[in-house]
Phi, psi and omega in degrees: 000131181257147177253140174284122178242111180292147178289334178217167173299321184294321176299311185300315178300319183292324173297316177294321180291323176297321179292320180297316180299315180297316179295329173295315179297334178275355181092014175267082184259138173283131182267125180274150175289143181297137181298140182283133181279136173294158181288148179303144176281146178292149176294138182280131180285151179289132179281144171235146184303305187292330185274318186252317188275307187305323173300324181290314180296322182299318187281328188248337192236339191290337174311315183254343192225034182249210189284340178282104181302329180291333178256000176293134177253141176061021177057028180248116184257128185240358183276000175226132186301323182299327183277316183297326185270349184274149177302136176276160182299329179263341181204187178289195184292153181289330177236126178256105181304129178080359183227063187302326179291340175271352188275123180297333178290326175293314182301317181287321179297321181275353187293155176258353174276124186300324181294328180280331186289000000 
């Protein structure tokens, strides 16, 4: 009795693929295990100025844009939401709520130019 021996692995792989396709056409489908569903994501808390934004500004910005009028640069005060959201004398508000890409504060933080940061 002779056994079929393919000459190369490529021929063998092609034969296996053809056999798989033929079995699928005949209705012999391999049943896959159901995909595991990922756990639900935790709800994102609503951001507030006092709880989330102000601590970041206090650590990084208040030295130059805080409550001390003598040390304040560019007449920009960021320690109060009212001041940060109010139009600045040379441009609009430093922070545009809900529009981070339009907020000059974000643009300056992300800038690569030392003078703009």
